[in-house]
C-alpha positions as CSV (number, residue, x, y, z in Angstrom):
1,M,-23.2,8.9,14.0
2,P,-19.5,9.4,14.9
3,P,-18.2,13.0,15.1
4,G,-16.6,14.6,12.1
5,P,-15.2,17.8,10.6
6,R,-17.7,20.6,9.8
7,L,-15.7,21.5,6.8
8,P,-17.7,22.1,3.5
9,K,-18.0,19.1,1.3
10,L,-15.7,20.6,-1.3
11,V,-12.9,21.1,1.2
12,Q,-13.2,17.5,2.4
13,T,-13.2,16.3,-1.2
14,L,-10.0,18.2,-1.8
15,G,-8.5,16.7,1.3
16,F,-9.2,13.2,-0.1
17,V,-7.8,14.1,-3.5
18,L,-4.8,16.2,-2.7
19,A,-3.5,14.8,0.6
20,P,-5.5,11.7,1.7
21,R,-3.0,10.3,4.1
22,Q,-2.5,13.6,5.9
23,F,-6.2,14.5,5.9
24,L,-7.4,11.1,7.3
25,G,-4.5,11.0,9.7
26,A,-5.6,14.3,11.1
27,C,-9.2,13.0,11.4
28,Q,-8.0,9.9,13.3
29,R,-6.0,12.0,15.7
30,R,-8.8,14.4,16.4
31,Y,-11.9,12.2,16.3
32,G,-10.6,8.8,17.3
33,G,-11.7,5.4,16.1
34,A,-14.3,6.5,13.6
35,V,-15.3,9.7,11.8
36,T,-18.2,10.9,9.7
37,L,-17.2,12.5,6.4
38,S,-18.8,13.9,3.3
39,T,-17.4,14.3,-0.2
40,A,-18.7,15.1,-3.7
41,F,-18.2,11.5,-4.7
42,D,-19.6,9.6,-1.8
43,G,-22.1,11.8,0.1
44,T,-22.0,11.1,3.8
45,F,-20.1,8.0,5.0
46,V,-18.1,6.7,8.0
47,M,-14.4,6.0,8.0
48,V,-13.1,3.5,10.6
49,F,-9.6,3.6,12.1
50,D,-9.9,1.2,15.0
51,P,-9.2,-2.6,14.9
52,E,-12.1,-3.4,17.3
53,L,-14.5,-1.5,15.1
54,V,-13.0,-3.2,12.0
55,R,-13.7,-6.5,13.7
56,Q,-17.4,-5.6,14.2
57,V,-17.7,-4.7,10.5
58,F,-16.0,-7.9,9.3
59,Q,-18.1,-10.0,11.6
60,G,-21.3,-8.2,10.6
61,S,-24.1,-10.0,8.8
62,G,-23.8,-10.1,5.0
63,D,-27.5,-9.3,4.8
64,G,-27.1,-6.2,7.0
65,L,-23.8,-5.0,5.5
66,H,-23.5,-4.9,1.7
67,A,-20.0,-5.0,0.3
68,G,-21.2,-5.6,-3.2
69,E,-23.2,-2.4,-3.2
70,A,-20.1,-0.6,-2.0
71,N,-18.2,-1.9,-5.1
72,V,-20.7,-0.6,-7.7
73,L,-18.0,1.5,-9.2
74,L,-16.5,-1.6,-10.7
75,E,-19.7,-2.8,-12.4
76,P,-18.9,-1.4,-15.9
77,F,-15.7,-3.4,-15.9
78,V,-16.5,-6.7,-14.0
79,G,-20.2,-7.0,-14.7
80,K,-23.3,-7.4,-12.5
81,R,-22.7,-11.0,-11.7
82,S,-19.2,-10.6,-10.3
83,V,-18.6,-11.9,-6.8
84,L,-17.4,-8.4,-5.9
85,L,-20.8,-6.9,-6.6
86,L,-23.1,-9.6,-5.1
87,D,-24.5,-9.7,-1.6
88,G,-26.2,-12.1,0.7
89,D,-26.9,-15.7,-0.4
90,E,-25.9,-14.9,-4.0
91,H,-22.5,-13.8,-2.9
92,L,-22.0,-16.9,-0.7
93,R,-23.0,-19.2,-3.5
94,Q,-20.5,-17.6,-5.9
95,R,-17.8,-17.6,-3.3
96,R,-18.2,-21.3,-2.6
97,L,-17.9,-22.1,-6.3
98,L,-14.8,-20.0,-6.7
99,L,-12.9,-20.9,-3.6
100,P,-11.5,-24.4,-4.5
101,A,-9.6,-22.9,-7.4
102,F,-7.4,-20.9,-5.2
103,H,-6.5,-23.2,-2.3
104,G,-4.6,-26.3,-1.4
105,R,-3.1,-28.5,-4.1
106,Q,-4.5,-26.3,-6.9
107,L,-2.1,-23.5,-5.9
108,S,1.0,-25.6,-6.5
109,R,0.0,-26.1,-10.1
110,Y,0.6,-22.4,-10.8
111,E,4.2,-22.3,-9.6
112,E,5.8,-23.2,-12.9
113,V,3.5,-20.7,-14.8
114,I,4.7,-17.9,-12.4
115,R,8.4,-18.8,-12.8
116,R,8.2,-18.9,-16.6
117,A,6.4,-15.5,-16.7
118,A,9.0,-14.0,-14.4
119,D,11.9,-15.4,-16.5
120,A,10.3,-14.0,-19.7
121,E,10.2,-10.5,-18.2
122,I,13.7,-10.6,-16.6
123,D,15.1,-11.7,-20.0
124,G,13.8,-8.4,-21.6
125,W,15.3,-6.0,-19.0
126,P,17.9,-3.5,-20.3
127,L,21.3,-3.4,-18.6
128,E,22.8,-0.4,-16.9
129,Q,20.1,2.1,-17.9
130,P,17.0,3.2,-15.9
131,F,13.6,1.5,-16.7
132,A,10.3,1.4,-14.9
133,L,9.6,-1.9,-13.2
134,L,5.8,-1.5,-12.9
135,P,5.0,-2.1,-16.6
136,S,7.1,-5.3,-16.4
137,M,5.2,-6.4,-13.4
138,R,1.9,-5.7,-15.1
139,A,3.0,-7.8,-18.1
140,L,4.2,-10.6,-15.8
141,T,1.0,-10.8,-13.8
142,L,-1.2,-10.5,-16.9
143,H,0.6,-13.5,-18.4
144,V,0.1,-15.4,-15.2
145,I,-3.6,-14.6,-15.2
146,L,-4.0,-15.6,-18.9
147,Q,-2.3,-18.9,-18.3
148,A,-3.3,-19.9,-14.8
149,V,-6.8,-18.5,-14.8
150,F,-7.9,-18.4,-18.4
151,G,-5.9,-21.4,-19.5
152,F,-4.2,-19.9,-22.5
153,E,-0.8,-21.4,-23.6
154,P,1.8,-19.0,-25.0
155,G,0.8,-18.2,-28.6
156,P,-1.4,-16.1,-30.8
157,A,-4.6,-16.5,-28.8
158,E,-2.9,-15.4,-25.6
159,L,-1.3,-12.5,-27.3
160,E,-4.6,-11.3,-28.9
161,L,-6.5,-11.4,-25.6
162,A,-3.5,-9.7,-23.8
163,E,-3.6,-6.9,-26.3
164,R,-7.4,-6.4,-26.1
165,L,-7.1,-6.4,-22.3
166,R,-4.4,-3.8,-22.3
167,E,-6.5,-1.6,-24.6
168,L,-9.4,-1.9,-22.2
169,L,-7.3,-1.3,-19.1
170,E,-5.2,1.6,-20.4
171,P,-7.8,4.4,-20.1
172,I,-9.0,3.3,-16.7
173,G,-5.4,2.8,-15.5
174,Q,-4.7,6.6,-15.6
175,P,-4.7,8.9,-12.6
176,R,-8.1,10.4,-13.6
177,S,-9.7,6.9,-14.1
178,V,-11.7,7.0,-10.9
179,L,-13.7,9.9,-12.3
180,L,-14.3,7.9,-15.5
181,L,-15.4,4.8,-13.5
182,Y,-17.6,6.9,-11.3
183,R,-19.3,8.4,-14.3
184,L,-19.7,5.0,-16.1
185,A,-21.2,3.3,-13.1
186,R,-23.8,6.1,-12.7
187,A,-24.5,6.5,-16.4
188,R,-23.2,10.0,-16.4
189,V,-21.2,9.7,-19.6
190,R,-23.0,10.9,-22.7
191,R,-23.9,8.0,-24.9
192,D,-22.2,9.7,-27.9
193,S,-19.1,10.6,-26.0
194,P,-15.7,9.4,-27.4
195,E,-14.6,8.0,-24.0
196,L,-17.7,5.9,-23.7
197,R,-17.4,4.6,-27.3
198,R,-13.8,3.6,-26.7
199,F,-14.6,1.9,-23.4
200,L,-17.6,-0.1,-24.8
201,A,-15.7,-1.1,-27.9
202,G,-12.8,-2.3,-25.8
203,R,-15.1,-4.2,-23.5
204,E,-16.9,-5.8,-26.5
205,A,-13.6,-7.0,-28.0
206,V,-12.6,-8.7,-24.7
207,D,-16.1,-10.2,-24.2
208,R,-16.1,-11.6,-27.7
209,L,-12.8,-13.5,-27.1
210,L,-13.8,-14.6,-23.6
211,R,-17.2,-16.0,-24.7
212,A,-15.6,-17.7,-27.6
213,E,-13.2,-19.5,-25.3
214,I,-16.0,-20.4,-22.8
215,G,-17.9,-21.9,-25.7
216,R,-14.9,-23.9,-26.9
217,R,-14.3,-25.1,-23.4
218,R,-17.9,-26.2,-22.9
219,E,-17.4,-28.7,-25.8
220,L,-14.9,-30.6,-23.7
221,S,-16.0,-33.5,-21.6
222,D,-15.8,-33.4,-17.8
223,D,-12.8,-35.7,-17.9
224,E,-11.0,-33.4,-20.3
225,L,-11.8,-30.4,-18.1
226,E,-10.6,-32.2,-15.0
227,A,-7.3,-32.9,-16.7
228,R,-6.7,-29.1,-17.1
229,D,-5.1,-26.9,-14.4
230,D,-6.7,-23.5,-15.2
231,V,-9.4,-21.7,-13.2
232,L,-11.8,-21.4,-16.2
233,S,-12.0,-25.2,-16.5
234,A,-12.6,-25.5,-12.7
235,L,-15.4,-22.9,-12.9
236,L,-17.1,-24.9,-15.7
237,L,-17.0,-28.0,-13.5
238,A,-18.2,-26.2,-10.3
239,R,-21.6,-27.1,-8.9
240,D,-23.5,-25.7,-5.9
241,E,-25.3,-27.7,-3.3
242,D,-28.3,-28.0,-5.5
243,G,-26.3,-29.2,-8.5
244,G,-26.5,-25.8,-10.3
245,A,-23.6,-24.6,-12.5
246,L,-22.4,-21.1,-13.3
247,T,-23.9,-19.5,-16.4
248,D,-21.7,-18.1,-19.2
249,D,-22.5,-14.6,-18.0
250,E,-21.4,-15.5,-14.4
251,I,-18.2,-17.1,-15.7
252,R,-17.5,-14.1,-17.9
253,D,-17.9,-11.7,-14.9
254,E,-15.8,-13.8,-12.6
255,L,-13.0,-14.0,-15.2
256,M,-13.0,-10.2,-15.5
257,T,-13.0,-10.0,-11.7
258,L,-10.0,-12.2,-11.4
259,L,-8.3,-10.2,-14.1
260,L,-8.8,-6.9,-12.2
261,A,-8.1,-8.3,-8.7
262,G,-5.2,-10.6,-9.7
263,H,-3.5,-8.5,-12.3
264,E,-3.3,-4.8,-11.6
265,T,-3.3,-5.1,-7.8
266,T,-0.6,-7.7,-7.7
267,A,1.6,-5.8,-10.1
268,N,1.4,-2.7,-8.0
269,G,2.1,-4.7,-4.9
270,L,5.3,-6.2,-6.5
271,A,6.4,-2.7,-7.7
272,W,6.1,-1.3,-4.2
273,A,7.9,-4.3,-2.7
274,F,10.9,-3.8,-5.0
275,D,10.9,0.0,-4.4
276,L,11.0,-0.6,-0.6
277,L,13.4,-3.5,-0.8
278,L,16.0,-1.8,-3.0
279,H,16.1,1.2,-0.8
280,D,16.9,-0.9,2.3
281,P,20.3,-2.7,2.0
282,E,19.9,-4.7,5.2
283,V,16.5,-6.1,4.3
284,L,17.7,-6.7,0.7
285,A,20.7,-8.7,1.9
286,R,18.5,-10.9,4.1
287,A,15.9,-11.3,1.4
288,R,18.6,-12.6,-1.0
289,A,19.5,-15.3,1.5
290,G,16.1,-15.6,3.0
291,D,13.7,-18.5,3.1
292,D,10.0,-18.5,2.1
293,A,8.9,-17.2,5.5
294,Y,11.1,-14.1,5.2
295,L,10.1,-13.4,1.6
296,D,6.4,-13.7,2.7
297,A,7.2,-11.2,5.4
298,V,8.8,-8.8,2.9
299,A,5.6,-9.0,0.8
300,K,3.3,-8.5,3.8
301,E,5.3,-5.5,5.1
302,A,5.3,-4.0,1.6
303,L,1.5,-4.3,1.5
304,R,1.4,-2.7,4.9
305,V,3.7,0.3,4.2
306,R,2.2,0.8,0.7
307,P,-1.3,-0.7,0.7
308,V,-2.5,-1.1,-2.9
309,I,-6.2,-0.5,-1.9
310,P,-6.7,2.4,0.4
311,A,-10.1,1.3,2.0
312,I,-12.9,-1.2,1.8
313,G,-16.6,-0.6,2.1
314,R,-19.9,-1.9,3.5
315,V,-23.3,-0.3,2.9
316,V,-25.7,-0.6,5.9
317,R,-29.0,-2.3,4.9
318,E,-32.1,-3.7,6.6
319,R,-31.6,-2.0,10.0
320,P,-29.2,0.5,11.6
321,F,-25.8,-1.1,12.4
322,Q,-24.3,-0.8,15.9
323,L,-20.7,0.3,15.5
324,G,-19.2,0.8,18.9
325,S,-21.4,3.3,20.7
326,W,-22.8,4.7,17.5
327,S,-25.8,3.6,15.4
328,I,-25.1,3.9,11.7
329,P,-28.3,4.5,9.7
330,V,-29.5,2.4,6.7
331,G,-27.9,3.6,3.5
332,I,-24.7,4.9,5.0
333,E,-21.4,3.3,3.9
334,I,-18.8,2.2,6.4
335,N,-15.2,2.3,5.2
336,P,-12.4,0.6,7.3
337,S,-9.3,2.7,6.3
338,I,-6.5,0.3,5.4
339,R,-4.1,3.2,4.8
340,V,-4.6,4.8,8.3
341,I,-4.8,1.5,10.3
342,H,-1.5,0.3,8.6
343,G,0.1,3.6,9.7
344,R,-0.9,3.7,13.4
345,A,2.2,3.9,15.6
346,D,0.4,2.1,18.5
347,L,-0.1,-0.9,16.2
348,Y,3.1,-0.6,14.2
349,P,6.0,1.1,16.1
350,Q,7.9,3.3,13.7
351,P,5.2,2.8,11.1
352,A,7.1,4.4,8.2
353,S,10.0,1.9,8.6
354,F,10.2,-1.1,6.4
355,R,10.6,-4.0,8.9
356,P,9.5,-7.4,7.5
357,E,10.4,-9.0,10.9
358,R,7.0,-7.6,12.2
359,F,5.4,-10.6,10.5
360,L,7.8,-13.3,11.7
361,G,7.1,-13.6,15.5
362,D,4.2,-15.0,17.5
363,D,2.8,-11.4,17.8
364,A,2.5,-10.9,14.1
365,P,-0.4,-8.5,13.0
366,D,-3.8,-10.1,13.0
367,T,-6.7,-9.9,10.5
368,Y,-8.0,-6.7,12.1
369,T,-4.8,-4.7,12.0
370,W,-3.4,-5.9,8.6
371,L,-6.1,-5.5,5.9
372,P,-4.7,-5.6,2.3
373,F,-7.1,-8.4,1.4
374,G,-10.1,-7.3,3.4
375,G,-11.7,-9.6,5.9
376,G,-14.6,-11.7,7.0
377,T,-16.7,-13.4,4.4
378,R,-15.6,-10.8,1.9
379,R,-11.8,-11.5,2.2
380,C,-10.2,-11.6,-1.2
381,L,-10.5,-15.1,-2.7
382,G,-7.2,-14.8,-4.4
383,A,-5.2,-13.8,-1.3
384,S,-3.3,-17.1,-1.2
385,F,-2.6,-16.9,-4.9
386,A,-1.3,-13.3,-4.6
387,A,0.9,-14.3,-1.7
388,L,2.4,-17.2,-3.8
389,E,2.9,-15.0,-6.8
390,M,4.6,-12.2,-4.9
391,R,6.9,-14.6,-3.0
392,M,7.9,-16.5,-6.2
393,V,8.5,-13.3,-8.2
394,L,10.6,-11.7,-5.4
395,R,12.7,-14.9,-5.2
396,R,13.2,-15.2,-8.9
397,V,14.2,-11.6,-9.5
398,L,16.6,-11.7,-6.5
399,E,18.1,-14.9,-7.8
400,R,18.7,-13.6,-11.4
401,A,19.1,-9.9,-11.3
402,E,21.2,-7.3,-9.5
403,L,19.0,-4.2,-9.3
404,R,19.4,-0.8,-7.7
405,P,17.0,2.1,-7.5
406,A,17.3,4.8,-10.1
407,S,16.6,7.4,-7.4
408,R,17.6,7.8,-3.8
409,K,14.0,8.7,-2.9
410,L,11.1,6.3,-2.5
411,E,8.3,6.5,-5.0
412,R,5.4,8.8,-4.4
413,V,1.9,7.4,-4.3
414,Q,-0.6,8.0,-7.2
415,L,-4.2,6.7,-7.4
416,R,-4.8,4.8,-10.6
417,M,-8.3,3.2,-11.1
418,I,-9.0,1.9,-7.6
419,A,-5.3,1.2,-6.7
420,L,-2.4,3.1,-5.2
421,A,0.5,2.9,-7.6
422,P,4.1,4.2,-7.6
423,R,3.9,7.5,-9.5
424,D,7.0,6.9,-11.7
425,G,6.6,3.1,-12.0
426,T,9.5,2.1,-9.6
427,R,12.4,3.1,-11.8
428,V,15.4,0.8,-11.4
429,I,18.8,-0.1,-13.0
430,A,19.8,-3.7,-13.7
431,D,23.6,-4.0,-13.3
432,R,23.6,-7.7,-14.1
433,V,21.1,-10.3,-15.2
434,R,22.0,-14.0,-14.9
435,A,20.7,-16.5,-17.5
436,A,17.8,-18.6,-16.3
437,D,19.7,-21.8,-16.7
438,E,22.5,-20.5,-14.5
439,V,20.2,-20.3,-11.5
440,V,18.6,-23.2,-9.7
441,S,15.5,-21.8,-7.9
442,R,15.2,-22.9,-4.3
């Protein structure tokens, strides 16, 4: 096992909770590429800070390294059949069925949905008074998910599902939500507790709407499903190599997975991008005149400086895993630290600086030094979708609105659910908002 601090478990837990960036940074400087840690939540585990060790983890066998087992915290929300919770052959089957919906020609079909959702949010912004941008980004990404993934058109059905989803997400979107998810996943919440009753009632309300829509959609012919552009219809048509289709339970769990992965995380990523952008006049000026490549670089650099997910996990199974010179025993979780790797000065000179040009040259960061979407066979299926959405929203906001930060200081980081969010929601002031029909988007 890699070396690690001999601090009591409680002290290490407090390090993670109160000052994770400083605590892990100190561990990386003292112990090097990997460190063995122990907290009240995770027991003993290994954090990885070195790109070469990350490469070994990402290239490891899916049978020997279980990412699904490491994501068990999400089971109460996304369900047991989510691609996030599956391992081995089951995971590969689900991944193959889901992948076509997020690549190639299919992505271009979502562009108008994203633009309309952005315009709807921009139209509602107040002028010349501070407001938090994060709630607006959440509403925007939720509408995109409901229309692009679930296939709802604007109207009563979309509004009802959006309201039920907000009610379900609200309690697990608070700073203490990790503790609630931890207790739910391990059945440590009393069956008669108010928080469990609220969560289960919220989940049942969402499930009822989702299953009703799945049932309605199954009544359509294949030709009718093929004529639609949404992911739900694509999932109903998907077949594996043996001709097998996804069950209703599998489709429900994948829809909930796409909601979590494509809604909350993207909203946080956009809020961070605007926080960084509005505090850097030079980058902002170039972004306003920039092409797609520069806007993509802005999004990538924002996800580097302010990663939405702090780490990813793999649980060792079958046999000990060789990680560098160490042998990691079966049952131990290995966690590549996105936050620490993104902040290494040897990989990113002046790592605290917001410099999108890092991603424009031939020496742009690779898949083992830039990790917001994970890597290997577990790389986020919606990475291309998220990149498209971030680029289009950045462009549309910069085209239509003149924003400035409400504070001279950058936002502080706060853990909400499994994501790192701006503590005050990225407060901004809109000095001017142009009408949508005054702007021709490039």
